[in-house]
MIGU-893301 format. One record per residue (C-alpha): x, y, z; residue in three letters. Coordinates in steps of 0.05 Angstrom, whole numbers, plus 5000, padded with zeros to 4 digits. Each point is the difference from the previous one (the first is absolute). Layout:
<kolros>
KOLRO X Y Z ALA
...
</kolros>
This chain:
<kolros>
KOLRO 0806 5320 2533 MET
KOLRO 4930 5017 4975 ALA
KOLRO 4929 4974 5009 LEU
KOLRO 4977 4952 4945 GLY
KOLRO 4930 4994 4971 ALA
KOLRO 4977 4955 5058 ALA
KOLRO 5028 5047 5052 GLY
KOLRO 5061 4956 5012 CYS
KOLRO 5070 5029 5006 LEU
KOLRO 5038 4993 4934 ARG
KOLRO 5075 5004 4996 ILE
KOLRO 5024 5051 4948 ASP
KOLRO 5057 4963 4964 PRO
KOLRO 5031 5064 4973 VAL
KOLRO 5002 5031 5069 HIS
KOLRO 5027 4936 5030 GLN
KOLRO 5056 4995 4949 MET
KOLRO 5018 5073 5004 MET
KOLRO 5007 4996 5075 ASN
KOLRO 5031 4931 5006 ALA
KOLRO 5072 4985 5019 GLU
KOLRO 5038 4973 4941 TRP
KOLRO 5065 4961 5002 ILE
KOLRO 5048 4995 4941 ASP
KOLRO 5025 4928 4992 LEU
KOLRO 5049 5016 4944 SER
KOLRO 5074 5012 5000 HIS
KOLRO 5030 5059 4961 ASP
KOLRO 5032 4985 4933 PHE
KOLRO 5072 5025 4995 ASP
KOLRO 5071 4975 4990 GLU
KOLRO 4995 4960 5065 HIS
KOLRO 4937 4961 4980 THR
KOLRO 5010 4925 5005 ILE
KOLRO 4988 4958 4938 TYR
KOLRO 5007 4926 4989 TRP
KOLRO 5075 4987 4993 PRO
KOLRO 4994 4982 4926 THR
KOLRO 4959 5061 4983 ASN
KOLRO 5026 5068 4979 LYS
KOLRO 4993 5053 5055 PRO
KOLRO 4957 5062 4999 PHE
KOLRO 5032 5058 4963 LYS
KOLRO 4981 5073 4998 LYS
KOLRO 5033 5054 4957 ASP
KOLRO 4988 5074 4993 THR
KOLRO 4970 5027 4936 VAL
KOLRO 4998 5071 5026 PHE
KOLRO 5002 5033 5068 TYR
KOLRO 5005 5075 5011 GLY
KOLRO 4981 5067 4971 GLN
KOLRO 4981 5001 4927 THR
KOLRO 5021 5054 4950 GLU
KOLRO 4931 5030 5009 LYS
KOLRO 5011 5009 5075 GLY
KOLRO 4956 4947 5032 TYR
KOLRO 5021 4937 5038 PHE
KOLRO 4991 4933 4966 TYR
KOLRO 5017 4928 5020 ALA
KOLRO 4994 4935 4962 SER
KOLRO 5033 4932 5009 PHE
KOLRO 5005 4934 4964 ILE
KOLRO 5000 4933 5035 TYR
KOLRO 5008 4927 4982 SER
KOLRO 4980 4940 5041 ALA
KOLRO 4981 4927 4994 GLU
KOLRO 4929 4981 5018 GLU
KOLRO 5019 4958 5060 HIS
KOLRO 5039 5041 5050 GLY
KOLRO 4988 5046 5059 GLY
KOLRO 4928 5001 5024 THR
KOLRO 4966 4966 4941 HIS
KOLRO 4941 4961 4974 PHE
KOLRO 4999 4931 4968 ASP
KOLRO 4945 4987 4950 ALA
KOLRO 4978 4928 4988 PRO
KOLRO 5040 4999 4935 LEU
KOLRO 5064 5002 5041 HIS
KOLRO 4997 4926 5019 PHE
KOLRO 4934 4978 4970 GLY
KOLRO 4993 4983 4927 ASN
KOLRO 5000 5038 4933 PRO
KOLRO 4925 5012 5008 ASN
KOLRO 5005 5028 5071 SER
KOLRO 4979 5071 5014 LYS
KOLRO 5050 5056 4990 THR
KOLRO 5005 5062 5043 VAL
KOLRO 4949 5043 4963 GLU
KOLRO 4950 4943 4998 GLN
KOLRO 4992 4997 5075 ILE
KOLRO 4933 5031 5020 GLY
KOLRO 4999 5056 5050 LEU
KOLRO 4961 4960 5050 ARG
KOLRO 5057 4950 5004 GLN
KOLRO 5048 5057 5016 LEU
KOLRO 4966 5015 5066 MET
KOLRO 4969 4964 5059 GLY
KOLRO 4999 4990 5075 PRO
KOLRO 5069 4991 5030 GLY
KOLRO 5022 4936 5036 VAL
KOLRO 5067 5010 5034 VAL
KOLRO 5032 4934 5023 VAL
KOLRO 5057 5017 5048 ASN
KOLRO 5055 4947 4997 VAL
KOLRO 5057 5048 5016 SER
KOLRO 5021 4966 5065 GLU
KOLRO 5010 4934 4963 LYS
KOLRO 5028 5029 4936 ALA
KOLRO 5052 5044 5033 LEU
KOLRO 5028 4939 5035 LYS
KOLRO 5001 4958 4936 ASN
KOLRO 5018 5032 4934 ARG
KOLRO 4972 4940 4963 ASP
KOLRO 4933 5000 5036 TYR
KOLRO 4941 4975 4959 LEU
KOLRO 4934 5032 5019 ILE
KOLRO 4954 4941 5007 GLY
KOLRO 4927 4980 5005 ILE
KOLRO 5007 5000 5076 SER
KOLRO 5018 5075 4998 ASP
KOLRO 4938 5014 4959 LEU
KOLRO 4955 4959 5045 LEU
KOLRO 5031 5034 5061 GLU
KOLRO 4979 5067 4971 TRP
KOLRO 4929 4974 4989 GLU
KOLRO 4996 4972 5071 SER
KOLRO 5013 5070 5026 ALA
KOLRO 4963 5042 4948 ASN
KOLRO 4948 4956 4966 GLY
KOLRO 4996 4974 4930 ARG
KOLRO 5038 5040 4947 MET
KOLRO 4953 5048 4965 PRO
KOLRO 4980 4986 4928 ASP
KOLRO 5042 5037 4948 ARG
KOLRO 5050 5014 5055 GLY
KOLRO 5072 5020 4990 ILE
KOLRO 5046 4956 5042 VAL
KOLRO 5062 5037 5023 LEU
KOLRO 5056 4959 5032 LEU
KOLRO 5041 5040 5049 TYR
KOLRO 5069 4969 5009 THR
KOLRO 5035 5061 5028 GLY
KOLRO 5052 5001 4945 TYR
KOLRO 4981 5070 4976 SER
KOLRO 5042 5027 5058 ARG
KOLRO 5062 4977 4962 PHE
KOLRO 4984 5040 4937 TRP
KOLRO 5042 5021 4960 PRO
KOLRO 5058 4958 5027 ASP
KOLRO 5004 4943 4950 PRO
KOLRO 5040 4955 5046 LEU
KOLRO 4951 5005 5058 LYS
KOLRO 4938 5002 4955 TYR
KOLRO 5016 4945 4949 THR
KOLRO 5058 4963 5032 GLY
KOLRO 5054 5021 4951 THR
KOLRO 5034 5061 4970 GLU
KOLRO 5018 4962 4937 LEU
KOLRO 4965 5016 4934 THR
KOLRO 4988 4958 4938 GLY
KOLRO 4987 4925 4997 SER
KOLRO 5055 4985 5051 GLU
KOLRO 4958 5035 5053 ALA
KOLRO 4940 4954 4994 VAL
KOLRO 5028 4942 5043 PRO
KOLRO 5012 5048 5057 PHE
KOLRO 4930 5029 5004 LEU
KOLRO 4968 4990 5069 HIS
KOLRO 4934 5032 5019 PHE
KOLRO 4932 4975 5021 PRO
KOLRO 4943 4984 4952 GLY
KOLRO 4933 4965 4994 LEU
KOLRO 4998 4924 5004 ASP
KOLRO 4971 4973 4935 PRO
KOLRO 4952 4958 5041 GLU
KOLRO 4974 5063 5033 ALA
KOLRO 4992 5032 4931 ALA
KOLRO 4962 4939 4978 ARG
KOLRO 4956 5004 5063 TRP
KOLRO 4984 5073 4986 LEU
KOLRO 4981 4985 4928 VAL
KOLRO 4957 4940 5019 GLY
KOLRO 4967 5025 5064 ASN
KOLRO 4996 5076 4999 ARG
KOLRO 4976 5052 4951 ASN
KOLRO 5057 5051 4998 ILE
KOLRO 5022 5053 4951 ASN
KOLRO 5075 5002 5014 ALA
KOLRO 5057 4980 5045 VAL
KOLRO 5057 5047 5018 GLY
KOLRO 5060 5002 5046 LEU
KOLRO 5061 5041 5022 ASP
KOLRO 5054 4957 4967 THR
KOLRO 5027 4996 4929 PRO
KOLRO 4957 4941 4979 SER
KOLRO 4937 4962 5020 ILE
KOLRO 5045 4938 4994 ASP
KOLRO 5054 4996 5053 TYR
KOLRO 5072 5015 4980 GLY
KOLRO 5022 4928 4991 GLN
KOLRO 4941 4981 4955 SER
KOLRO 5022 4967 4936 ALA
KOLRO 4931 4988 4968 ASP
KOLRO 4961 5063 5021 PHE
KOLRO 4940 4957 5016 MET
KOLRO 4963 5052 5043 ALA
KOLRO 5003 5048 4940 HIS
KOLRO 4976 4946 4953 ARG
KOLRO 4941 4979 5044 ILE
KOLRO 4976 5071 5011 LEU
KOLRO 5010 5023 4928 CYS
KOLRO 4965 4938 4972 ASP
KOLRO 4940 5018 5044 ALA
KOLRO 5000 5072 4975 GLY
KOLRO 5021 5028 5067 ILE
KOLRO 5046 5061 4997 THR
KOLRO 5063 5008 5043 ILE
KOLRO 5034 5060 5033 TYR
KOLRO 5073 4998 5021 GLU
KOLRO 5048 5045 5038 ASN
KOLRO 4947 5034 5042 LEU
KOLRO 5013 5043 5061 THR
KOLRO 4964 5028 5061 ASN
KOLRO 4960 4937 5011 LEU
KOLRO 5014 5006 5075 GLU
KOLRO 4956 5062 5000 LEU
KOLRO 4938 4961 4979 LEU
KOLRO 4952 4962 5045 PRO
KOLRO 4988 4926 4988 PRO
KOLRO 4934 5016 4967 GLY
KOLRO 4954 5058 4984 GLY
KOLRO 5044 5039 4953 SER
KOLRO 4984 5012 4927 PHE
KOLRO 5055 4991 4948 ILE
KOLRO 5006 5034 4932 ILE
KOLRO 5057 4975 4955 ALA
KOLRO 5008 5037 4934 LEU
KOLRO 5056 4976 4955 PRO
KOLRO 5026 5039 4940 MET
KOLRO 4953 4980 4944 LYS
KOLRO 5050 4966 4954 ILE
KOLRO 4963 4969 4941 LYS
KOLRO 5021 4927 4993 GLY
KOLRO 5042 5005 5063 GLY
KOLRO 5015 4942 5046 SER
KOLRO 5011 5049 5057 GLY
KOLRO 5009 5073 5016 ALA
KOLRO 5024 5050 5053 PRO
KOLRO 4946 5005 5053 LEU
KOLRO 4972 5055 5044 ARG
KOLRO 4961 4965 5054 ILE
KOLRO 4963 5034 5057 ILE
KOLRO 4958 4980 5060 ALA
KOLRO 4941 5035 5032 MET
KOLRO 4997 4987 5074 LEU
KOLRO 4933 4986 5035 PRO
</kolros>
């Protein structure tokens, strides 16, 4: 901290960030990364690894992946409309904000089809005050502990379209999504399951409501149990894919 012009203590943001505790909310990407059952999995191959003819070490790899898998970002285009924003069109200020961690793990771990409702959001506010403007709402279900076991995490080990009827994991109630859009000024919603819509959703209405409102979505997060209910600061930087509907995401939290 330093003294400002009026003699008041002024927080040095660079010093604060350099000395803060940071938490990584992203899973690694590898052959075990969980993707939607109908999507192709992450693949990494070696271009070169070892000593070159000139005597120095060199490593290079090639990877392929669908936008929506592992810890990833949904742009409004994903379930919005043809004019919705794509990944690279999201402003930097929408990619960061104060963290709001709504802990529903006790309920969600007892009910794989749990829908996170308006009552859960209001319960958070009764304990912590009104959600901050431009906040990032993170829904902690506890399902990250099952990663990367597809059966425990998603409800099925099947792949392809035949797996979809067997998906069971918690998600956001569309009415709660509608309440957030209509009553709070938020930047994003994220959670530690494969989808913002619960596994048995057939219409992906939570996606549609949030994307129509220009709100971004983060899926397959981890380490949410390490964050306080409020006071953290979230930075979520997706791969900047031009025209993309989503992208792999590196998301971090600065603790108060």
